[in-house]
N, C-alpha and C positions, 0 to 999 in steps of 0.2 A: 512167161517171163524169162528173161535172159538168165542163164545159170550163174554168171558172174555176179549179177545183181542179187540173186538169191543167196549166194555165198556172203556177200557184203551184209545183207539183212540178217543172216544167221549170226554172223560175227558181232554185229551191232546189238542184237538181242542178248547174246552171251555177255558182252561187255556191260550192257545196261543192267543185266541181272547181277553181275558182280558189284556194280556201283550201289544197287539197292541193298545187297547183302552187307556191304561195308557200312552203309548208313545205319542199317539195323544193328550191326555190332557196335557202332559208336553210341547208339541209343542205350544199349545195355550198360554202358559205362556211366551213364548219367543216373544217379541214384534217385529213387522215388520214395525215400523215407523208410524203405525196408532194407535190411542188410542183405547183401548179395555177394557171392564170391567174385562176380564179374567186376565189382568195384575196384579190385586189386589188379585187374588186367593191365598189362603194360608196365607194371612196376617190376624192376629187376634189382637184385642185390648183388654185391661183389662176392663171388664164390670162387675162392682160390685164384684171384686175379682176373676172372672172367665175369662179365655182367650177365647174370642168369635170371630168367623169369621166376617169380616166386613159386608158381605151381611145380617147378622142377626141383626145388630144394626144400619144400615144406608142404604139409597137408593143410589145406584151407577149407574150413566149413563154417556153416552158420547154425549154431545150436538153437537160436531163437531169432525172432524178427528184428531184434535190435543189436545183435552181437555177431562179430566175425572173429573166429579163432584161427590163428596161424600157428601151427606146430611144426617147427623145423625138424628135419630128419637127423640133423647133427646139432647138439646143444651149442656148439661153438658158433653157429650161424645166427643165433638169436640177436646179437648186437647188430651185425650188418643188415639183417632183415628189418629190424626196428628203425635203423637209420634210413634205409631205403623208403620205408613207408612215410617217415616224417618228411623226407626230401621231396616225395611225390606231391606233397601239398594237396591232399584230397579232403582235407577238413576233418580228419580223424586222428585222435591222439592214441598211440599205441601204449598199452599197459603190459609191461614185461614182468612175469613172476619167476623168471629163471628157467621155466619149462616151456612156456608158450606165450604168445602175444595175443592179448584181447583188444579188440577194437569195438568200442561202444558207438553205435550209430545214433546220434541224437535225432529227436523228431524235428522235422523241418518247420521253420517259421513260414508265415505267409509270404514274407519278402523273399526268402530263399527259394520258395516254390516258384515265384514269378521269375527270379533269375534263372532257375533251371529250365523253365519254359522257354526263355529267350535262348538259352544254350541249345535246346532241342530244335528251335526254329532255325538257328544258325547252321546246325549240323544238317538239317533237312535241306536248307538252301544250297549247302556244299554238294549234297547228293544230286540235287536238281541241276546244278551247274555242270557237274560231271556228265550227267545224262545228255544235257544239251550239247556239250563239247563232243560227245560220241556221235550225236546226230550230225553235227557240222562236219566232222571227219568222214562219216559215212557218205554224206551227200557229196562231198568233194571226191571221194573214191568212185562213187557212181558216175559223176560227171566225166571223170577220166576214162570211163569205160566206153565213151563215145568213140575214142580212138581205136578201140578193140572191136568195133563193129556193132555196138549197141545203138538202137534207133532212139530218136528223140522221145517217142512215145514210151518206150521201155524205161528210159531214164526218168521221165515224169512219173510213171507208175511206181518206180523204185523210190523216188523222193516222197511220194504220198504214203507209201508203206512205212518208210522211215519215220515220218511224222506221226503215223498211227502208233508205232512202237513207242516213240518218245512220249506221246500223250498217255499211253497205258502205264508206262513206268513212272511218270511223274504223278499220276493218280495213285499208284501204289505207295510212293514216298509220302504223299499227302495223308493217305490212310494210316501209315505207320506213325506219322507225326501226330495225328489226331489221337491215336491210341496212347502214345507215350505222354502227351499233354494231359489226358484224363488221368493216367497213372500217377503223374507227378502232382497234379492238383487234388487228388483224392487224399483226404486226411485219414 
């Protein structure tokens, strides 16, 4: 196989791996009825004029399956952190006792579980679209290699390999999706 085609395949595999990892990280933000520190990922509070992620200004842990505790390193930050959590609209009401913030994670209703499964499927579809776009870009790059001396046969073999990669990564996304759906629907 042409070394340039091999390089394109390696790059495609790497990019698809990143797309899969991103999809998996998005799944961790979708709660499954259990409290998780990942539920607060992506929330930032105003820290001396700069928008700063919560883990950088507070200790976040889960003492039990239904509670998240956010303990700011500076007591003056309790207000901005509470405000940031409320503005994030993640469906949790912060309870501030002056020392720390408690977030009680309510049990999920059947209707909410179905909504979360829809969200999981939407996120999975985004991941698959990203993988397909990588396939398209890689195939275009491989076709351009014809000008650099790659034969028609090498290009065809390259395109077949790209399709195999795509199928493998889409199967992995499906597997992650199935696991997350089970997790969400388990009471």
